[in-house]
Structure formats: C-alpha cells, structure tokens
C-alpha positions as CSV (number, residue, x, y, z in Angstrom):
1,M,-118.9,-56.2,0.9
2,T,-119.3,-53.3,3.8
3,C,-116.3,-55.2,5.6
4,V,-114.2,-54.5,2.9
5,L,-114.8,-51.3,2.2
6,Q,-114.1,-50.1,5.5
7,H,-110.8,-51.5,5.6
8,V,-110.2,-49.9,2.3
9,K,-111.3,-46.5,3.8
10,E,-108.6,-47.1,6.5
11,L,-105.8,-48.1,4.5
12,S,-106.6,-45.5,2.1
13,S,-107.1,-42.3,5.2
14,L,-103.4,-43.9,6.5
15,V,-101.8,-44.1,3.2
16,S,-102.2,-40.5,2.6
17,N,-101.1,-39.4,6.0
18,T,-98.1,-41.1,5.5
19,L,-97.8,-39.7,1.9
20,H,-98.4,-36.4,3.6
21,L,-95.5,-37.2,6.2
22,T,-93.2,-38.1,3.5
23,S,-93.7,-35.4,1.1
24,L,-92.9,-33.0,4.5
25,N,-89.6,-35.1,4.9
26,K,-88.5,-34.6,1.5
27,T,-89.6,-31.0,1.3
28,N,-87.2,-30.5,4.4
29,G,-84.1,-32.2,2.4
30,S,-83.3,-34.2,5.4
31,V,-82.5,-38.3,5.5
32,N,-82.4,-40.3,8.7
33,P,-83.4,-43.8,9.8
34,I,-86.6,-42.9,10.8
35,E,-87.6,-41.6,6.9
36,K,-86.2,-44.9,5.4
37,Q,-88.5,-47.0,8.2
38,L,-91.5,-44.8,6.7
39,E,-90.3,-45.8,3.0
40,Q,-90.6,-49.0,3.4
41,S,-93.8,-49.2,5.6
42,M,-94.9,-47.2,2.4
43,K,-94.0,-50.0,0.0
44,Q,-95.7,-52.4,1.7
45,I,-98.9,-50.6,2.4
46,G,-98.8,-50.2,-1.1
47,A,-98.2,-53.4,-1.7
48,V,-101.4,-54.1,0.6
49,L,-103.5,-51.8,-1.2
50,V,-102.6,-53.4,-4.4
51,E,-103.9,-56.6,-3.1
52,I,-107.1,-55.2,-1.3
53,K,-107.8,-53.7,-5.1
54,N,-107.5,-57.1,-6.2
55,L,-109.7,-58.4,-3.5
56,K,-112.2,-56.0,-4.3
57,S,-111.9,-56.8,-8.2
58,K,-112.9,-60.5,-7.2
59,V,-115.6,-59.6,-4.4
60,D,-117.3,-58.0,-7.3
61,Q,-116.8,-60.8,-9.6
62,Q,-118.2,-63.0,-7.1
63,D,-121.2,-61.3,-6.4
64,S,-121.9,-61.1,-10.0
65,R,-121.9,-64.9,-10.1
66,I,-123.8,-65.3,-6.5
67,K,-126.8,-63.2,-8.4
68,S,-126.1,-65.4,-11.4
69,L,-126.5,-68.4,-8.9
70,E,-128.9,-67.8,-6.5
71,T,-131.4,-70.8,-7.9
72,V,-128.6,-73.3,-8.3
73,K,-128.4,-74.8,-4.5
74,D,-125.3,-77.3,-5.6
75,Q,-123.2,-74.9,-6.9
76,S,-123.2,-72.2,-3.6
77,T,-120.9,-74.0,-2.3
78,L,-118.2,-72.8,-4.4
79,P,-118.9,-69.0,-4.5
80,V,-119.0,-69.4,-0.4
81,S,-115.8,-70.8,-0.2
82,S,-114.1,-68.5,-2.6
83,S,-115.8,-65.4,-0.6
84,C,-114.1,-67.3,2.7
85,S,-110.7,-67.3,1.5
86,Q,-110.8,-63.6,0.1
87,K,-112.0,-63.0,3.5
88,N,-109.1,-64.7,4.8
89,E,-107.2,-62.2,2.5
90,L,-108.3,-59.1,3.7
91,Q,-107.7,-60.2,7.5
92,E,-104.4,-60.8,6.4
93,A,-103.8,-57.4,4.6
94,T,-105.5,-56.1,7.9
95,R,-103.5,-57.5,10.6
96,R,-100.2,-56.1,8.0
97,M,-101.9,-52.8,8.4
98,H,-102.0,-53.0,12.1
99,N,-98.5,-54.1,12.2
100,Q,-97.5,-51.3,10.4
101,E,-99.6,-49.0,12.8
102,A,-97.1,-50.7,15.9
103,K,-94.2,-49.8,13.9
104,F,-95.2,-45.9,13.4
105,A,-96.1,-46.0,17.0
106,D,-92.8,-47.2,18.2
107,L,-91.1,-44.6,15.9
108,E,-92.7,-41.5,17.8
109,V,-92.0,-43.0,21.2
110,F,-88.5,-43.1,19.9
111,V,-88.6,-39.8,18.9
112,I,-90.4,-38.3,21.8
113,E,-87.5,-40.2,23.8
114,G,-84.9,-38.4,22.0
115,N,-86.0,-35.5,22.2
116,K,-85.9,-35.9,26.1
117,V,-82.5,-36.8,25.7
118,N,-81.6,-33.8,23.9
119,E,-83.3,-31.4,26.1
120,D,-81.1,-33.1,29.2
121,L,-78.0,-32.7,27.4
122,E,-79.0,-28.8,26.9
123,R,-79.5,-28.2,30.4
124,Q,-76.3,-30.2,31.3
125,V,-74.4,-27.9,28.4
126,N,-75.9,-24.9,30.1
127,L,-74.8,-25.9,33.4
128,L,-71.2,-26.4,32.5
129,K,-71.0,-23.1,30.6
130,R,-72.3,-21.6,34.0
131,E,-69.6,-23.5,36.0
132,Q,-67.1,-22.4,33.0
133,E,-68.0,-18.8,33.6
134,G,-67.5,-18.8,37.2
135,Y,-64.2,-20.6,37.0
136,K,-63.0,-17.6,34.8
137,E,-64.2,-15.1,37.4
138,T,-62.3,-17.0,40.3
139,I,-59.2,-17.1,37.4
140,R,-59.2,-13.5,37.0
141,K,-59.4,-12.7,40.8
142,L,-56.6,-14.9,41.1
143,Q,-54.3,-13.4,38.7
144,R,-55.3,-9.8,39.9
145,H,-53.8,-10.9,43.4
146,V,-50.8,-12.4,41.8
147,E,-50.2,-9.1,40.2
148,S,-50.7,-7.2,42.8
149,L,-48.2,-9.5,45.1
150,E,-45.8,-9.2,42.3
151,H,-45.8,-5.6,42.3
152,T,-45.4,-5.8,46.4
153,L,-42.3,-7.9,45.8
154,S,-41.0,-5.8,43.0
155,M,-40.9,-3.0,45.4
156,R,-39.6,-4.9,48.4
157,N,-36.9,-6.1,46.2
158,V,-35.8,-2.5,45.0
159,V,-36.1,-1.4,48.7
160,L,-33.6,-4.9,49.4
161,A,-31.1,-3.8,47.0
162,D,-30.8,-0.4,48.1
163,L,-30.6,-1.7,51.2
164,E,-28.0,-3.8,50.3
165,E,-26.0,-1.3,48.3
166,Q,-26.1,1.0,51.5
167,V,-24.3,-1.9,53.4
168,K,-22.1,-2.8,50.7
169,Q,-20.9,1.0,50.4
170,K,-20.3,1.3,54.4
171,E,-18.4,-2.5,54.1
172,I,-15.9,-0.5,51.6
173,S,-15.9,3.0,52.5
174,N,-13.1,4.7,54.8
175,Y,-14.2,7.2,57.0
176,N,-10.5,8.5,57.3
177,G,-10.1,10.4,54.8
178,V,-7.8,7.6,53.5
179,L,-8.8,5.3,49.9
180,L,-6.6,2.2,49.4
181,W,-7.9,1.2,45.8
182,K,-6.9,-2.4,44.6
183,I,-7.4,-2.7,40.5
184,S,-7.4,-6.2,39.6
185,D,-7.2,-7.3,35.6
186,F,-5.1,-4.3,35.1
187,A,-4.1,-5.6,31.5
188,R,-7.7,-6.1,30.4
189,K,-8.5,-2.8,31.6
190,K,-5.5,-1.1,30.2
191,Q,-6.5,-2.5,26.6
192,E,-10.1,-1.6,27.3
193,A,-9.3,2.2,27.9
194,V,-6.6,2.1,24.9
195,T,-9.6,0.7,22.8
196,G,-12.1,3.0,23.8
197,R,-14.4,0.4,25.5
198,Q,-14.0,1.7,28.5
199,V,-12.0,4.8,29.3
200,S,-12.4,5.6,33.1
201,L,-12.6,3.7,36.2
202,H,-14.5,5.3,39.5
203,S,-13.3,4.3,42.6
204,P,-15.2,3.2,45.6
205,C,-16.6,6.6,47.4
206,F,-15.0,7.4,50.6
207,Y,-15.3,9.9,53.3
208,S,-13.3,12.5,55.3
209,S,-15.2,11.2,58.7
210,S,-18.4,9.4,59.1
211,Y,-20.5,12.8,58.5
212,G,-18.1,14.7,56.7
213,Y,-17.1,14.9,52.9
214,K,-18.1,12.1,50.5
215,M,-15.4,11.7,47.8
216,C,-14.0,9.1,45.4
217,V,-11.6,9.2,42.2
218,R,-11.6,8.8,38.2
219,L,-8.9,7.2,36.6
220,Y,-7.9,6.8,33.0
221,L,-5.5,4.0,32.4
222,N,-4.5,5.2,28.6
223,G,-4.8,8.9,30.0
224,D,-6.9,11.8,29.1
225,G,-6.8,15.6,28.0
226,M,-3.3,16.0,27.6
227,G,-2.3,12.8,28.9
228,R,-4.1,10.8,26.7
229,G,-2.1,7.9,25.2
230,T,1.3,8.6,27.5
231,H,0.0,8.8,31.0
232,I,-2.2,7.7,33.6
233,S,-4.9,10.9,34.4
234,L,-6.1,10.8,38.2
235,F,-8.8,12.7,39.0
236,F,-10.4,13.9,42.6
237,V,-14.3,13.9,42.8
238,V,-16.5,15.6,45.7
239,M,-19.6,13.9,45.6
240,R,-23.0,14.9,47.2
241,G,-23.3,13.6,50.8
242,Q,-25.9,13.3,53.5
243,Y,-24.2,15.7,55.8
244,D,-23.2,18.5,53.1
245,A,-25.4,21.4,54.9
246,L,-23.4,21.2,58.1
247,L,-20.2,21.3,55.9
248,R,-17.9,24.0,55.2
249,W,-17.9,25.1,51.5
250,P,-15.7,25.2,49.0
251,F,-13.9,22.1,49.6
252,R,-10.3,23.5,51.1
253,Q,-8.3,20.4,52.0
254,K,-5.0,19.2,50.5
255,V,-5.4,16.2,48.0
256,T,-2.4,13.7,48.0
257,F,-2.3,10.8,45.0
258,M,0.0,7.8,45.2
259,L,0.4,5.2,42.5
260,L,2.4,2.7,45.3
261,D,5.6,0.6,43.7
262,Q,5.0,-2.9,45.2
263,D,8.7,-3.4,46.4
264,N,8.0,0.1,48.7
265,V,11.2,1.5,46.4
266,E,9.8,4.6,44.6
267,H,6.2,5.6,44.6
268,V,4.4,8.2,42.8
269,I,3.6,10.8,44.2
270,D,1.4,14.1,43.5
271,A,-0.7,16.5,45.3
272,F,-2.6,19.8,44.8
273,R,-4.7,22.5,47.3
274,P,-8.2,22.6,46.1
275,D,-9.1,26.1,43.6
276,P,-12.0,28.0,46.1
277,S,-13.2,29.7,43.1
278,S,-13.6,26.0,40.7
279,N,-16.7,24.6,40.5
280,S,-15.0,21.3,41.3
281,F,-14.9,21.8,44.7
282,Q,-18.2,24.2,45.6
283,R,-21.2,21.9,47.1
284,P,-22.3,19.8,45.0
285,K,-25.7,19.8,43.6
286,R,-25.9,16.6,41.2
287,E,-24.2,13.4,42.3
288,M,-20.9,14.6,41.5
289,N,-18.8,17.8,40.9
290,I,-16.3,18.1,38.0
291,A,-13.4,16.2,38.3
292,S,-10.2,18.0,39.1
293,G,-6.7,16.6,39.2
294,C,-3.7,15.6,37.6
295,P,-3.9,14.4,33.6
296,T,-0.3,13.6,33.4
297,F,-0.1,12.2,37.2
298,C,2.4,9.2,35.9
299,P,4.0,8.4,32.0
300,L,3.0,5.1,30.8
301,S,6.7,3.9,29.9
302,E,7.4,4.1,34.0
303,L,5.1,1.2,34.9
304,N,7.5,-1.4,33.9
305,N,10.4,0.2,35.7
306,Y,9.1,-0.5,39.0
307,A,6.4,-2.7,40.5
308,Y,3.6,-0.3,40.0
309,V,1.9,-3.7,38.5
310,R,2.2,-6.8,39.8
311,D,0.4,-9.9,39.3
312,D,-1.7,-8.0,37.2
313,T,-2.7,-5.6,39.9
314,M,-2.2,-2.2,40.7
315,F,-2.3,0.1,44.3
316,L,-3.8,3.4,44.2
317,K,-3.4,5.4,47.7
318,I,-5.4,9.1,47.9
319,M,-5.1,11.0,51.1
320,I,-7.3,13.9,52.3
321,D,-5.9,16.2,55.0
322,T,-8.5,16.2,57.6
323,A,-6.0,18.3,60.1
324,D,-8.2,21.5,60.2
325,I,-11.8,20.1,59.3
C-alpha cells in the first residue's frame, strides 16, 4: 500500500504540472504540435489515474478481506495472488508514466534545438542586412561618380559643339568680302514664307577680310514691308566680330546684291552705300545690328522670266567693296 500511495502522489504531481502548462498555452491562444502531444499525454495520464484509483479501491477491498481472513490459511493464497495482480497493474501504470515523461523530455529537447536554429537564423539575417547596407552605400558612391562623369561629359560635349561650329563656320565662310549663297528647296521655302511658317532666311556669315567686318544677309522670299507679297526682299546685316575694336566705324563699304540668272543672261543687281548715321552700321553691341537693304529687290513675277530658279535652286551673290579698307 505504501508503494501504491507513492506512485499515486507522483502521478498527481505530474498531472498538476501538465495541467498548469496546458492552461498557460490556452491562455496564449496558440496551438502547435507540442500542445497536441501534451493533450494526448494528458489523456493517457488521466486514464492511468483512473486505473490507479480503481486499483486503490481494489487494494482497500483486498486489505479488508485480508484482515477478515488472517486466521484461514487455506484461503490466504487467493488474496496474495490477487495482490500480485494488482501490483503488476500498478507497475504497468508506472511504466506508462515513465514513457510519458520520456516523451516530455524529447519535446523539451526539440524546443531547445528549435530555439537554437532561430537564433542562428536571426544572426544570419542581421549579417545579411549589414551586407545589404554596405552594398547600398557602394551603389550610392558609384551613382555619384557616374553623375560627376556625366556632368564632365556634358561640358566636354558643349565645348566640342562650339569647336565644331567654329570649324564649320570657317569652312563655309568667305574672307574676301564676297558671299555666294545657294538656296535649295526653293519651292518649299517659298511656301513656308507665304504661310508665315518661316518668313525669312539667314545666310552663312562672311567677312571683309581675315580680321575684318563680320556680315550676313537676310532673305524674305515673300517680301517684307512694302515688298510683302509682291517682291523678294534682301537685307544686309552687320554682325559682331572678334576684331571690331580694330575696325573703322561706322561701316561705310558699298554693298552690292545680285540674283544670278543661271543662263548668265540677265542678273538682277542692286547696290547701296550705307548711311553713316544709321544704327544699322554702327559698331554692333549685340550679336546683330538692325538689317538694312532692299525691300523691293526683285518682283516675284520676274522669277519665271529668266533662269533665276532652276532645279528648285536659287543663287544670290553679295559683294562688299573692300578697296578702301
């Protein structure tokens, strides 16, 4: 009986501890495989407790019978045999309890190993985050470097464009005071002038000498001012040059305009001398002075009389008198 009571106390303590763990898990509101195993174990422990209770009741009954039959020797075998059977049952219940305890121990080991794995994963995640921050900083540095290179490249492109424009101007410019201007796509440009899409055209610049006056002409294919719609208007423009400080002002050189007949029969020619009092011929303060010239240079009706336009191309010639420069 002492052995039975000891096992009962151990089972009661284990059951109370198990119930306490289960109540905590239910309070947290989480259900996992470990809790399911605990519930199964609780059911098994409950069954064992019921069996122990029954065994205790039987032991009490057998104890009463043993006391009443102590004087009868021939009947003493039966209670002893019955008591041995109960002890065997109690041992079986104890074995089951040990098995449940072993399962609990295995679960504890599983939880501990899971916690270690989680800690390792957290360390790896933190390491990856630090590496990612390092990569981001490297990318930012590279982006700043690329932006600096792009800025430098854009500045170089501007300088290159200026140099190309200067070379182009030198290639097409004339330095003897004579400009021969080829105007291609005449029909299209004439229509654009009529519709107002592009009313005027600027010629390439030309020079009276290598270090002389810089000039160009402006052409209105549908006329300008009193020649609008009836004449071709042609104007002379003095431009700001690099050597203006060394030149004589105002500009006084004779200017001659020519619309070339491509059959060399009848050229249209007009000429004028600059008015020294006009702002058009003073030293330029801006890129270009106000244009001055012939608003009624050539009637539009004359274009069809001679070969002024052939193969959709017109030629203009401008000459500057450089004799007294």
